[in-house]
C-alpha positions as CSV (number, residue, x, y, z in Angstrom):
1,M,0.0,0.0,-0.1
2,N,1.3,3.6,-0.8
3,F,0.5,6.0,1.6
4,V,0.2,9.9,0.6
5,L,-0.4,13.1,2.9
6,F,-2.3,15.6,0.8
7,D,-3.4,19.3,1.6
8,D,-6.9,19.6,1.3
9,S,-8.6,22.6,-0.1
10,R,-8.3,24.6,2.9
11,R,-4.8,24.8,3.2
12,V,-5.1,28.6,2.5
13,D,-6.6,28.6,6.4
14,L,-3.2,27.6,7.7
15,L,-0.9,30.7,5.7
16,P,1.6,31.6,6.5
17,L,3.2,28.4,8.4
18,V,2.3,26.3,5.1
19,F,3.6,28.8,2.8
20,T,6.9,26.6,2.7
21,R,6.0,23.5,3.9
22,P,2.9,20.6,3.2
23,V,0.5,20.9,6.2
24,A,1.4,17.7,7.5
25,D,4.8,18.9,8.1
26,M,3.7,21.6,10.7
27,R,5.0,20.4,14.3
28,V,2.5,20.1,17.2
29,G,2.6,18.3,20.2
30,I,6.0,16.3,20.4
31,T,7.0,15.5,16.4
32,T,5.1,16.7,12.9
33,I,1.9,15.4,11.8
34,R,4.1,13.7,9.1
35,E,5.8,11.9,11.5
36,K,3.0,10.7,13.8
37,W,1.5,9.3,10.9
38,E,4.7,7.2,9.8
39,Y,5.0,6.2,12.9
40,Y,1.2,4.7,13.1
41,L,1.5,3.2,9.5
42,D,4.9,1.8,10.1
43,Q,5.8,3.4,6.8
44,K,7.4,6.4,5.1
45,T,4.5,9.1,3.0
46,S,4.5,11.2,0.2
47,T,3.0,14.3,-0.6
48,L,0.6,16.0,-2.7
49,T,0.5,19.4,-2.4
50,E,1.2,22.8,-3.8
51,G,3.2,22.8,-7.5
52,Y,5.9,24.7,-6.1
53,L,6.4,22.8,-2.9
54,S,6.5,19.2,-4.9
55,K,10.4,19.2,-5.7
56,K,11.3,19.1,-1.9
57,F,8.4,16.9,-1.0
58,P,7.6,15.0,-4.1
59,L,4.5,12.6,-4.7
60,K,5.1,8.9,-5.2
61,K,2.4,6.9,-7.2
62,A,1.6,3.1,-6.7
63,D,-1.3,1.2,-8.4
64,D,-3.2,1.3,-4.9
65,N,-2.9,4.1,-3.0
66,I,-4.6,5.5,0.2
67,L,-4.7,9.9,0.4
68,I,-4.8,10.8,3.7
69,N,-5.7,14.3,5.2
70,G,-2.1,15.6,6.1
71,S,-4.1,18.3,8.9
72,I,-5.9,15.2,10.7
73,I,-3.9,14.3,14.0
74,P,-3.9,10.2,13.4
75,T,-5.1,7.9,16.7
76,K,-4.7,4.0,16.4
77,K,-8.3,3.5,16.0
78,I,-8.8,6.3,12.7
79,V,-5.6,4.4,11.6
80,E,-7.6,1.1,12.0
81,R,-10.3,2.3,10.3
82,I,-8.2,3.7,7.4
83,L,-6.8,0.7,6.7
84,T,-10.2,-1.2,6.5
85,L,-11.2,1.1,3.1
86,K,-11.2,-0.9,-0.3
87,P,-10.6,0.8,-3.7
88,G,-12.9,3.5,-4.3
89,E,-14.0,4.3,-0.9
90,A,-13.4,7.5,1.4
91,I,-14.0,8.4,5.0
92,T,-15.7,11.8,5.4
93,K,-16.4,14.1,8.3
94,D,-18.7,17.5,7.6
95,E,-17.0,18.9,4.7
96,Y,-13.4,17.7,4.2
97,I,-12.1,13.8,3.4
98,I,-10.3,12.2,5.8
99,A,-9.1,9.5,3.9
100,I,-9.7,7.9,0.4
101,R,-8.8,4.9,-1.7
102,M,-7.4,5.2,-5.0
103,T,-6.0,3.3,-8.1
104,A,-3.3,5.0,-9.9
105,D,-5.4,6.2,-13.1
106,D,-7.8,7.9,-9.9
107,L,-4.4,10.0,-8.5
108,K,-3.4,10.7,-11.9
109,N,-6.8,12.3,-12.8
110,V,-6.1,14.5,-9.7
111,S,-2.3,14.8,-9.4
112,D,-2.1,17.9,-11.9
113,T,-5.0,20.0,-10.2
114,A,-3.4,21.2,-7.1
115,S,-5.2,21.2,-3.9
116,E,-8.8,20.4,-3.8
117,D,-9.3,18.0,-1.2
118,A,-7.1,15.3,-2.1
119,K,-6.5,18.1,-5.3
120,K,-10.3,17.6,-5.9
121,A,-9.6,13.6,-5.4
122,G,-12.4,14.4,-2.5
123,N,-14.7,15.9,-4.6
124,Q,-18.0,14.4,-2.8
125,Q,-19.8,15.1,-5.7
126,N,-17.6,12.5,-7.7
127,T,-20.1,9.3,-7.9
128,S,-17.4,6.9,-9.0
129,F,-16.5,7.0,-5.0
130,T,-18.5,5.7,-2.0
131,Y,-18.0,8.1,1.1
132,H,-18.6,6.6,4.6
133,K,-18.9,9.5,7.8
134,C,-16.4,9.2,10.1
135,E,-17.1,7.4,13.6
136,Q,-13.9,7.8,15.2
137,E,-12.8,10.9,17.0
138,H,-10.3,13.1,15.9
139,Q,-8.5,16.1,15.8
140,K,-8.1,18.4,12.9
141,I,-5.7,21.4,12.5
142,A,-7.7,23.6,10.3
143,F,-6.3,27.4,11.7
144,P,-3.3,28.4,12.8
145,W,-4.1,29.2,17.0
146,Q,-4.8,25.5,17.3
147,I,-1.4,24.3,16.9
148,F,-1.0,25.8,20.5
149,T,-4.6,25.5,22.0
150,K,-4.6,21.6,21.0
151,N,-0.9,21.0,21.5
152,K,-1.0,20.4,25.3
153,D,-3.2,17.0,24.2
154,I,-1.4,16.0,21.6
155,L,2.2,16.6,23.5
156,I,0.9,14.1,25.9
157,E,-0.3,11.4,23.4
158,D,3.1,11.6,21.9
159,F,4.6,11.7,25.3
160,K,3.1,8.1,26.0
161,R,4.0,6.9,22.4
162,L,7.5,7.9,22.6
163,T,8.6,7.0,26.0
164,K,6.6,3.4,25.7
165,G,8.9,0.6,26.8
166,R,11.9,3.1,27.4
167,S,13.6,4.2,30.2
168,S,14.6,7.7,30.9
169,A,18.4,8.7,31.2
170,H,19.6,9.8,34.5
171,V,19.1,13.1,36.0
172,S,21.6,15.0,37.9
173,E,21.5,15.5,41.7
174,T,21.8,19.5,40.7
175,N,18.5,19.4,39.3
176,T,15.2,20.1,41.1
177,I,12.2,17.7,39.7
178,I,8.9,17.3,40.7
179,G,6.6,14.4,39.6
180,K,9.9,12.8,38.2
181,E,7.8,9.6,36.7
182,N,6.6,12.1,33.8
183,L,10.1,12.9,33.0
184,F,11.8,11.5,30.1
185,V,15.2,12.6,29.3
186,E,17.3,11.1,26.3
187,K,20.9,9.9,26.2
188,G,23.1,12.7,25.0
189,A,20.8,15.8,26.8
190,K,22.5,18.0,29.4
191,I,20.1,19.5,32.4
192,E,22.3,21.0,35.1
193,G,20.6,23.7,38.2
194,A,17.3,23.4,36.5
195,I,13.6,23.3,38.4
196,I,11.3,21.3,36.4
197,N,8.0,20.6,37.7
198,A,6.2,17.6,35.6
199,S,3.2,17.4,37.9
200,T,1.9,19.5,35.8
201,G,2.3,17.8,32.7
202,P,4.9,15.4,31.1
203,V,8.5,16.9,29.9
204,Y,10.4,15.3,27.0
205,I,13.8,16.2,26.6
206,E,15.5,15.0,23.7
207,K,18.9,13.4,22.6
208,D,21.5,16.4,22.4
209,A,19.4,19.1,24.3
210,E,20.5,21.1,26.8
211,V,18.5,22.8,29.6
212,M,21.1,25.5,31.4
213,E,21.1,26.6,34.9
214,G,18.6,28.0,36.2
215,T,15.7,27.3,33.8
216,L,12.4,27.1,35.4
217,I,10.0,24.3,33.4
218,R,6.4,23.5,34.0
219,G,5.0,21.0,31.9
220,P,3.7,20.1,29.0
221,F,7.2,20.7,27.4
222,A,9.1,19.2,24.6
223,L,12.5,20.0,23.9
224,C,13.8,18.7,20.8
225,D,17.1,18.0,19.3
226,H,19.9,20.2,19.8
227,S,17.9,22.7,21.2
228,K,18.5,24.6,24.2
229,T,17.0,26.5,26.7
230,K,19.1,29.7,28.1
231,M,20.0,30.5,31.6
232,G,17.0,31.3,33.6
233,A,14.9,30.8,30.9
234,K,11.2,30.4,32.5
235,I,8.4,28.1,30.4
236,S,5.0,27.6,31.2
237,G,3.6,24.8,29.1
238,P,2.3,23.3,27.3
239,V,5.5,24.4,25.2
240,T,7.1,22.8,22.6
241,V,10.8,24.0,20.7
242,G,11.3,22.4,17.5
243,P,14.9,21.0,16.7
244,H,18.0,23.3,16.8
245,C,16.4,26.1,18.5
246,K,17.4,28.5,21.3
247,V,15.0,29.7,23.8
248,G,15.1,32.3,26.6
249,G,13.4,34.5,28.5
250,E,9.8,33.8,29.0
251,V,7.6,31.1,27.2
252,H,4.0,30.4,27.5
253,E,1.7,28.1,25.6
254,S,3.8,28.1,22.4
255,V,5.5,26.2,19.8
256,F,8.6,26.5,17.8
257,F,8.7,24.7,14.7
258,G,12.6,24.4,14.7
259,Y,15.8,26.3,13.7
260,A,14.5,29.5,15.3
261,N,16.0,31.6,18.1
262,K,14.3,33.8,20.7
263,A,17.8,33.6,22.8
264,H,17.1,36.6,25.4
265,D,14.7,38.0,27.6
266,G,11.2,39.0,26.5
267,F,7.8,37.5,26.4
268,V,6.3,35.2,24.1
269,G,2.6,33.4,24.5
270,N,0.1,31.4,22.9
271,S,2.2,31.7,19.4
272,V,3.2,29.8,16.7
273,I,7.2,30.7,15.2
274,G,8.4,29.3,12.2
275,E,11.4,28.0,10.9
276,W,14.9,29.8,10.7
277,C,12.8,32.6,12.2
278,N,14.9,34.9,15.0
279,L,13.6,36.9,17.5
280,G,15.7,40.5,19.0
281,A,16.5,40.9,22.6
282,D,13.6,41.5,24.5
283,T,11.1,41.0,21.9
284,N,7.4,40.8,23.8
285,T,4.1,39.4,22.5
286,S,0.7,40.5,23.6
287,N,-1.7,37.7,24.1
288,L,-4.4,39.1,25.8
289,K,-6.5,42.2,24.7
290,N,-7.0,44.9,27.3
291,T,-10.9,44.8,26.6
292,Y,-10.5,40.9,27.2
293,E,-12.7,40.1,23.7
294,P,-11.9,37.4,21.6
295,V,-9.4,38.0,19.2
296,R,-9.4,38.6,15.7
297,L,-6.6,37.3,13.3
298,Y,-5.7,38.3,9.4
299,S,-7.2,35.7,7.1
300,Y,-5.2,35.7,3.6
301,D,-8.0,33.8,2.2
302,K,-10.6,36.6,3.0
303,Q,-7.8,39.2,3.1
304,S,-9.5,41.0,6.7
305,F,-9.5,39.8,10.2
306,I,-11.5,37.1,11.1
307,K,-12.9,36.2,14.5
308,T,-11.1,33.2,16.2
309,G,-13.3,32.7,19.3
310,E,-10.0,32.7,21.5
311,Q,-9.2,35.1,24.3
312,F,-5.6,34.5,24.0
313,I,-3.6,34.8,20.7
314,G,0.1,36.0,20.6
315,L,1.9,36.1,17.5
316,I,2.0,33.9,14.1
317,M,4.9,34.2,12.6
318,G,6.2,32.5,9.0
319,D,9.4,30.9,8.3
320,H,12.8,33.1,8.1
321,S,11.1,36.2,10.0
322,K,13.0,38.3,11.8
323,C,12.8,41.2,14.2
324,G,14.6,43.4,16.1
325,I,15.8,44.3,20.0
326,N,12.6,45.7,21.9
327,T,10.1,44.7,19.1
328,M,6.3,44.9,20.6
329,F,4.0,42.9,18.9
330,N,-0.2,43.3,19.3
331,T,-2.5,40.8,20.3
332,G,-3.1,38.1,17.5
333,T,-0.4,39.4,14.9
334,V,0.2,37.6,11.9
335,V,4.1,37.9,10.5
336,G,4.4,36.2,6.6
337,V,7.7,34.6,5.8
338,N,10.5,36.6,5.7
339,A,9.7,39.8,6.8
340,N,12.1,41.8,8.6
341,V,10.4,43.8,11.2
342,Y,11.9,46.5,13.5
343,G,11.2,49.7,15.3
344,D,9.5,51.1,18.4
345,G,6.0,50.9,19.4
346,F,3.4,48.4,18.8
347,Q,3.8,46.5,15.0
348,R,0.9,46.5,12.7
349,N,-1.2,43.0,13.4
350,F,-0.4,41.8,10.0
351,V,2.8,42.0,8.2
352,P,3.0,40.6,4.6
353,S,5.8,38.4,3.7
354,F,9.2,40.1,2.0
355,A,8.4,43.3,4.3
356,W,11.2,45.4,5.7
357,G,10.3,47.8,8.5
358,G,8.1,48.9,11.2
359,K,5.1,50.7,12.1
360,S,5.6,53.6,10.1
361,G,5.6,51.9,6.9
362,Y,7.5,48.6,4.8
363,V,9.5,48.4,1.7
364,Q,9.5,45.0,-0.2
365,Y,12.4,42.6,1.0
366,Q,14.5,42.5,-2.2
367,F,15.2,38.7,-2.9
368,A,18.8,38.5,-3.9
369,K,19.0,39.9,0.0
370,A,16.8,37.3,1.3
371,V,18.7,34.5,-0.3
372,Q,22.0,36.1,0.8
373,V,20.7,36.2,4.3
374,A,19.0,32.8,4.2
375,K,22.9,31.1,2.9
376,A,24.5,33.0,5.9
377,V,21.9,31.2,8.8
378,Y,21.9,27.8,7.1
379,K,25.7,27.8,6.8
380,R,25.6,28.7,10.3
381,R,23.9,25.0,11.3
382,G,26.3,23.2,9.1
383,L,23.4,23.1,5.9
384,E,23.2,24.7,2.2
385,F,20.7,26.6,1.1
386,D,19.9,25.0,-2.2
387,E,18.5,25.9,-5.2
388,T,15.0,23.7,-4.0
389,E,14.8,26.1,-1.1
390,Q,15.7,29.2,-3.3
391,G,12.8,27.9,-5.6
392,I,10.7,27.7,-2.5
393,L,11.0,30.9,-1.4
394,K,10.8,32.5,-5.1
395,A,7.4,31.1,-5.5
396,V,6.7,32.7,-2.4
397,F,7.7,36.2,-3.0
398,D,6.0,35.8,-6.2
399,V,3.0,35.2,-4.9
400,S,3.5,37.6,-2.0
401,A,3.6,40.8,-4.3
402,K,0.6,40.0,-5.7
403,M,-1.3,40.0,-2.7
404,P,-2.9,43.3,-0.4
405,R,-0.2,44.7,1.6
């Protein structure tokens, strides 16, 4: 069986986080959605996504294929149900497809019409498929803020799965641990002089991660490989820090996808930070309006601000974006891909991709300069910002140039 994770027709609701990746490659809990599916399926997956992403995330075709919605968080029960699908059958919930089993010919007919519910594979008007209502409970990541609002439950389930049948590495006596049974440390991790309260939720520290002296952690919390908390960091979960990150200051109920830095003091709360981002010293995010009203957030689909129903939302930041020291982000701010934000006072609630400036106005971030910076940042991590990565960034640059600013 060939398994394909697809971006459904509401992918636009997850921008700017999916400008640079398929939906399934977002991180929520401890691992990405894709990594969760590949664990349950015990098999690698390929991707059906936007054309400009397909070189990095190619589609693999076979005679028999099951396409799975990449925004769905897998569970044992829903995987068992998917595996019972027969050719020409699909599982649906409300207006979206969860999974559909297709022949090579069926897949060929849809692979060139990117992104309409399995690239229109899941069109429920298609009478050649038989549709069944999903009876299994499941979670779907439909909007950016759900990455942190649903992070607690998903992190707890990931913790159970990743620690099953394993023993934690020894933790130094220099640390104060509360709820030790809920702390799991992989070999190679370094923790000294920290206070960790895992009684409020599990704490998972991956290999080669480092928790520096004076760090305060209140679970649920995950620190992925090669990431570190700086001295005196204050982490109140649920928080996920993806791989190769540096996090300091105060972080509350947020997710860092990976390869991002918030290395200094300042507050980030109820936020999602993409990859290759850097937050300058004393950057602060407001996550609550003074009026205590529900937060409105910019929608790329509506090209206006929409109701979220959430009282707490801080910053949603796309990949490669950066901000200067003392940057102040308003409640419910969206920053696109490769923006450079700086200046005093509160920034605007929506900063377009490839914008350079602050509250007084923006100019376009020149693409050649963006590539130069990205190459330098990648080189610092021993990686190459190659032609494939440049192609993705150029596609986002071209799309963003046509969007309202």
